[in-house]
C-alpha positions as CSV (number, residue, x, y, z in Angstrom):
1,X,-40.5,13.5,1.7
2,X,-41.5,17.1,1.7
3,X,-44.9,18.2,0.5
4,X,-43.4,20.1,-2.4
5,X,-41.5,17.0,-3.6
6,X,-44.6,14.9,-3.2
7,X,-46.5,17.5,-5.1
8,X,-44.1,17.4,-8.0
9,X,-44.3,13.6,-8.0
10,X,-48.1,13.7,-8.0
11,X,-48.2,16.3,-10.8
12,X,-45.8,14.3,-13.0
13,X,-47.7,11.1,-12.2
14,X,-50.9,12.8,-13.2
15,X,-49.4,13.7,-16.5
16,X,-48.4,10.2,-17.2
17,X,-51.8,8.8,-16.1
18,X,-53.5,11.4,-18.3
19,X,-51.6,10.3,-21.3
20,X,-52.5,6.6,-20.6
21,X,-56.1,7.7,-20.1
22,X,-56.0,9.5,-23.4
23,X,-54.6,6.5,-25.2
24,X,-57.2,4.3,-23.7
25,X,-59.9,6.7,-24.7
26,X,-59.1,6.2,-28.3
27,X,-59.6,2.4,-28.2
28,X,-63.3,1.7,-28.4
29,X,-63.7,-1.2,-25.9
30,X,-61.5,0.7,-23.3
31,X,-62.9,4.2,-23.8
32,X,-65.0,4.2,-20.6
33,X,-62.0,3.0,-18.6
34,X,-60.0,5.8,-20.3
35,X,-62.5,8.4,-19.2
36,X,-62.4,7.1,-15.6
37,X,-58.6,7.1,-15.7
38,X,-58.7,10.8,-16.9
39,X,-60.9,11.7,-14.0
40,X,-58.4,10.1,-11.7
41,X,-55.6,12.0,-13.3
42,X,-57.4,15.3,-12.8
43,X,-58.0,14.5,-9.2
44,X,-54.3,13.5,-8.7
45,X,-53.2,16.8,-10.5
46,X,-55.4,18.8,-8.1
47,X,-54.1,17.1,-5.0
48,X,-50.5,17.4,-6.2
49,X,-51.0,21.1,-6.9
50,X,-52.3,21.6,-3.4
51,X,-49.3,19.8,-2.0
52,X,-47.0,22.1,-4.0
53,X,-48.1,25.2,-2.1
54,X,-47.6,23.6,1.4
55,X,-44.5,24.3,3.3
56,X,-44.7,21.3,5.7
57,X,-47.1,18.5,6.4
58,X,-47.9,20.1,9.9
59,X,-49.1,23.4,8.3
60,X,-52.8,24.0,9.0
61,X,-55.0,23.6,6.0
62,X,-56.4,25.6,4.4
63,X,-53.9,28.4,5.2
64,X,-55.1,31.9,6.0
65,X,-54.7,33.7,2.7
66,X,-57.0,36.6,3.4
67,X,-55.8,39.5,1.3
68,X,-54.8,42.7,3.0
69,X,-57.0,45.7,3.1
70,X,-54.9,47.5,0.5
71,X,-55.1,44.5,-1.9
72,X,-58.9,44.3,-1.5
73,X,-59.2,48.0,-2.1
74,X,-57.1,47.7,-5.3
75,X,-59.2,44.8,-6.5
76,X,-62.4,46.8,-5.9
77,X,-61.0,49.7,-7.9
78,X,-60.0,47.4,-10.8
79,X,-63.4,45.7,-10.8
80,X,-65.1,49.1,-10.9
81,X,-63.1,50.2,-13.9
82,X,-63.7,46.8,-15.7
83,X,-67.4,47.1,-14.8
84,X,-67.6,50.6,-16.2
85,X,-66.0,49.5,-19.5
86,X,-68.3,46.6,-19.8
87,X,-71.3,48.8,-19.1
88,X,-70.3,51.2,-21.9
89,X,-69.8,48.2,-24.2
90,X,-73.3,46.9,-23.4
91,X,-74.8,50.3,-24.2
92,X,-73.0,50.2,-27.5
93,X,-74.3,46.7,-28.3
94,X,-77.8,47.8,-27.3
95,X,-77.6,50.8,-29.6
96,X,-76.3,48.6,-32.4
97,X,-79.2,46.1,-31.8
98,X,-81.7,49.0,-31.8
99,X,-80.4,50.3,-35.1
100,X,-80.6,46.8,-36.6
101,X,-84.0,46.2,-35.0
102,X,-82.8,42.9,-33.5
103,X,-85.2,42.8,-30.6
104,X,-83.8,39.6,-29.2
105,X,-80.3,40.9,-29.0
106,X,-81.6,44.2,-27.6
107,X,-83.5,42.4,-24.8
108,X,-80.3,40.4,-24.0
109,X,-78.2,43.5,-24.0
110,X,-80.6,45.4,-21.8
111,X,-80.7,42.5,-19.3
112,X,-76.9,42.4,-19.2
113,X,-76.8,46.1,-18.8
114,X,-79.2,46.0,-15.8
115,X,-77.1,43.2,-14.2
116,X,-73.9,45.2,-14.9
117,X,-75.4,48.3,-13.3
118,X,-76.3,46.3,-10.3
119,X,-72.8,45.0,-10.0
120,X,-71.4,48.5,-10.3
121,X,-73.6,49.6,-7.4
122,X,-72.5,46.7,-5.4
123,X,-68.8,47.4,-6.1
124,X,-69.4,51.1,-5.2
125,X,-70.7,50.1,-1.8
126,X,-67.9,47.6,-1.3
127,X,-65.3,50.2,-2.3
128,X,-66.9,52.7,0.2
129,X,-66.7,50.1,3.0
130,X,-63.1,49.3,2.2
131,X,-62.1,53.0,2.2
132,X,-63.9,53.5,5.5
133,X,-62.0,50.5,6.9
134,X,-58.7,51.9,5.6
135,X,-59.4,55.2,7.3
136,X,-60.3,53.5,10.5
137,X,-57.1,51.4,10.3
138,X,-54.9,54.5,9.7
139,X,-56.6,56.2,12.7
140,X,-55.9,53.4,15.1
């Protein structure tokens, strides 16, 4: 049996086991057993999902799925845009909290704003490193 077929069997079996666990969960004397069965179903689902992505049983695990430099550079750019938008949103929330004189919300917004600014700086440095690596890759 191939890993993909075993994976589909495990995912389908996990669905059936989860339904049984859910039914047991509703019956008071069996609710603890139902919870344990649901935990088993979630583990079976996870293992089945891992088997679905394997090509053969001999394949080394975990596979090397390191993203290419171009993909990492694109993700860093996207994260920088998302971080910038979130920072602007946090400034807006801080101004709104200041106008309403909600000091708790203002403190929370300022804390998140500081954390977001730190993340933007971190993404800037990572983006610079990735660009430098891309240039080095093109030169060699």
